[in-house]
N, C-alpha and C positions, 0 to 999 in steps of 0.2 A: 631429560627435556632437551629439545633442540636449542642450539644457541640463538638462532634467528627464528622468530615467530612467523607463522604463516596465517593470514587473515583471509578467511573464506566464509564470512557471515555478512555479506553486503546487504542482504534483505532486512537485517536487524538494523543496521546503519552503515552508510558508505563513508569511507574516510573523506575528510575534507578536501574538496577539489582545489587545486592550486589557484584557479581562477577565483574561487569563492574566498580563499584566504587572502589573496592579494587585494581584492575589492574590500574586504572588511578592514584590512589594515589601513587602507587609504581612508575609509569612512571613519576611522577613530579620530580623524581631525575635523570631523564635521561636528560642531558644538551645538548647533541650534535644535530646538524642538520643531519638528515638521509642522506643527500647528501654530507657530509664531509667525507674525507678519514682517518681522525685520529680515534683514539680509541673511543672517545666520540661519533663521528659520526657513527662509525660502530655499536656501541651499540644501537643507535637510529634506524639505519637501520634494525638491527636484529629484534627489537621490532615491526616495521612496517610489515617486511615480515612474522612474526609469526601470526600477525593479518590477514594478507592477506590469509594465509593458513586456518585459522579458518572460514573466511567468505566464502572461496572456498568450504570447507567441507559442510557448511550449504546449499549451492546452487548446489552442485554436479559438480563443475567446477574445472578446474586447476588453482592453485594459480597465474600463469602467466597471466590468463585471467580476473583478477580482477583489476579494475581501481578504486581508490578511488576518491571520488568527495566531495563536500560540502553538498550533500544530494541527495534525489531522484529527486527533481525538476531540479538540475543541470545535473543529469544523463539523465533525459528525454530530456533536451534541447541539450544535447551533441548527443544523438543517433538519435533523430528525425531530420534528415538533408538530403537534397538531395545529399550530396557529401560523397562518401565512396572511400576507396581504398582497392583493392584485391592485397596485397603485394605492388608492385609499380604501378600497373594498376589502374587508376581512374574508378570508377563506378558511374553511374547517376541513382538516384532513382527519378522518375518523380511524383509519387503520393503517398500520405499517406492515409491509410484507418484506422479509429479508431472506436471502438465501441461507441454507443451513451451514455454509462454510465461511461466513462472514467473519471479519476481525472482531475481537471483543469490543471495540469501540462502537461498532454498529450492532453487534448482538445484544448489547445491553438495551438498545431501543431508544437511546436518547431521551427526549421528554415525553415519549409516549407511555401510557400505563402499560404494565405487563400483559393485561388482558387484551390489549389493543395491538398486539404484536404476533405475527404468525410466521413460521419458517416455511420456506419453499424447499422441497426435497432437491437433492442432486443425484445425478446418475453415478454409476459405478466408477466413472473416470473423474468424477468431481465437477462436472459441468451442471449448471442449473437445469432443472427439468422444466422445459418451457410449456409442455403439456399440462403439467401441474399448476404453473403459474397462471396459464390461461384459464383453467378451471377455478382457481381461487379468485381471479378478477372477475369472472362471470358471476360468481356467487356474492360478490361484495355488495353491501347495502348502500346503494348510492344516496339514499334519502339521509343517511346519517353523516354524510360527507365524503370527501375525495379519498381514493386509495393512494398510498405512497408505496413505491417499491425501491428497495435499496439492494444493489447487487454489485459486488466488486468486480473490477475489470480483469484483475489477475490475482489469484489466490497467493497469500504470503507464504503458505507452506508448500503446496504442490507446484505453484508456478502456472497452474491451469489458467488459460485465458477464457473468460466466460463469453457466452454469445449475447453480449449487451445490445448489439444492434437489433437482434430479433426481439429481445426482451423489450426494448424501447418501443417497437411498434405495438406490442401487446398493451403496454401501459398507456400509450397515446390513445388507442382504440377504446380503452376503458376510461379515458378522461382523467387519468391519474398523473402524479408526479413521479419523476424517475431520478433517483440519486446514485451516482456511480463513484465508488471508492476506487480512485486511480493511483493510490499511493505506490503500489508495487509495479504499476504499469508504466509510469512516467519515465521517459528516457529509454524504455525497453521495447515498447510496441507504439506504433503511431497513435497520437493522442489528439482528438479534435472533438470538442464538446458537441458541435453541430452535426458532425458525421456520425457520431455515436447516437445522437437523439437524446441526450441526457439533459434534464432541467438543471442539474447541479453535478459538479465534480469536486472531489476532495483530494488535495495533493499535499505532500509533505516535503520540507526542505531536506532533511537529513538523510532521506532515502536516495537522493540524487547528487549527493556530495556537498550540500549546503550545510549551515550550522543546525544544531538541534534547537528545538523551542520555537520554531516558526512553521507555518503552513499556510493554506489558503482554502477558501470555499469560492469556487468558481461557478458562476451561473450563466445560463444561456441568454437571459435577458435581465433587464434592470428593473422591470416593473413587478415581477413576482419574487417576493423575498420572505424569508422566515422572520418571525418575531425575534428581536435581538436576544441573545443569551446573556451578554454582558452590558449593562446600563451605565451611563455616566455622562461624559463630555461630548458624546455624539461623533467620535472619530469614525473613520471609514464610512462616511456618509450616513452615520447613525446606525450602521449594521453591526458594529463592534466597537464599543467605547474602550478608552484606555490610550495612552500615548503609544504610538507605533514603536515597535522594537526596531528602530532604524538600522542599527548595525547588523542585526540578524536578517532583516528584510533584504538588505544590500547583497549579503552573502547568498541568500536564497535566489535573487534574480541572477547573479552571476552563475550559479550552479545550473539554473534553468537553461540559460543561454548556452552553456557548456554541454548540457545534456542533449541539445538539438543538433549539435555539430557532428558531422560524420557519422550520422545515425546509423545508416545501413551497414557501412563497413564495420563499425565498432561492434554492432550486435551480431554480425555475421561471424566475426572473429570469436566472440564470446561463445556463441552457439557451438562452434567447432571445438572449443576448449571443453564445454560441457559434454559433447559427444565422446571426446578423448577421455574424460573422466569416467563416464558411465561404462564405456567399453572396458576400461581398466578394471573397474570394480567388478563387473560381470565376469572377467576372466579370473580374478582373484578368489571370488565367491560366487559360483554360478547360482547359488540359491538366493542371491540378493534380490529384493523386490524394489523395483523403482516405480513409485506411485505416479499415475497420470502420464506415463511414458508414452502411451499411444494417443494422447490428446494433445491439442495445441497448447504449448506452454511458452512463457517468456524464455528467452534464450539463456539465462543465467542460473536457473534453479534446478536442483536435483533433490528430491525428497525420497528417501529410501529407508527400508527395513532390512536389518541383518538378523534373520531368524535366531533366536536365543540370546540376543543382546538387548538389554534394556536401554530405553533412551538415555537415562542419566548416566548409566555406566559407559555407554558409547561416547557420550559428549565429554566425560571426564577422561576417557582413554584417548581421545583425539587431542584433548588439551594437554595431556602429558606428553604427546608426541609433538607438541609445539604447534598444533593446528587448530585454529579457532573456528568452530562450526556451531550450529545450535540444534536444539531438539524442538523444531517448529517455531512458533511465534516467540519473540523475545519481549512481548509487550504485556506480561502478566507478572510483573515484579519478580522475575527470575524463577518462577514455578516451573516444574517439569511434572506434567501428568498426562493423562489420556489426551490424544488429540481429537477434538470434536471434528476436525475435517476428515480424519480417517473413519471416525464413527459414521458420519453422514454419508460417506462412500460405501458403507456396509462392510468395512473391515472389522476384525476382531478388536474390541476396545482395548484389549491388554497389548495389542501389538505396538511395539515401540518404533519410532522412526526418527531419523536424523536429517537435517537439512544442510546441504552445502550450497552456497550462493556466491557466484563470481562476479567480478567487476572489470572495468576497462584495463586496470593495471595488472590483472592476473596473467601469468605467463605459462608457457608449456612446461617449464621447470617446476612451477608451483603445483601444476596438476600432477606431474610425475611423482612429486614428493607426496601429495595427497593420496594418490594410488598406493604408494609404498606403505604409508601410514595405515591406510585401510586394510591392506593385506596382512600386515602384522597383527592388527586388532582381530581381524577374522581368523587368523591362524591360532591366536591365543583362545579364541572362542571355542575352536575345535578341540584343542588340547584340554581345556577345562571340561568340555562335554565328555571327552574320552576318559579323563580321570574320574569323573563322576560315575 
């Protein structure tokens, strides 16, 4: 195993950004509860509200429309519910439509009954089938309640950027609610809840260099909100009870601010590195399949299949080479199995795939090292095949 580890699994979690680390270290001296009225409490409240403004700027929202949660999974379970209120008027959402490539946090359907959840198919490159969505919305029984559509902005496995702007128009025409999981998109593609046309965005701290265990549900307005998932003291304007995780929220805010800095330059550099990586892999193993290569992708993600190599075998092989990558989503308790994303794209369900995801600190030297590891692994695969 190489003496120095190489981390290329940024989609699973990004290393803590220095700005977030520094902000959290300073915040450790803030003693008060942000809901207390004394000076210490007001200092904590001021820090939480500053972080709320930072997250709002990253998402193009108003600070008052940012609700802090324990992470993206909680935010998804909060917003994916049949019960909403428009001011004081209750609204009923009768059916949830999700794309077939959604993250498990959305695929589970939140608080909807399983019979009230339908999957929207995707095309062979992993993009949601807009014609199918339009047909499904046209057939929706409006008398039973409103439709809700949940589509991720960027897929966590392939990196494919979904046509959420076009989807938003279809949802609005049907009088429905539109939820966008922006977890993998934040900091990698322009993010503006109003430009997208989403009613709600879901974002996560640790995907952009903040601490784990904090995220946010961001709304386009303040009047339309889901029934609270967690009841108690009425924190977060009654939308999410429980004393705010002040330290993590402050780190989240600092990471959100850092993610917005030098956006174009940073992502152009990462895209160039991804291009170098994929060119090197194709040279080393011409039969490698790079999924979604011909579609719009976030700049940092490469999801590929090396024929004859199982996902778990490949992940272990890279790990032994000192390179940390993943076999798709890292959000299923370490399980490695069939990729529902590849299945939805029409690929062989037995086809294994691996994901390399880059970050702002990835270098050309790192990429060359990853290519060399890939070449060795591909070579061993050929030797094993010849021996058989």
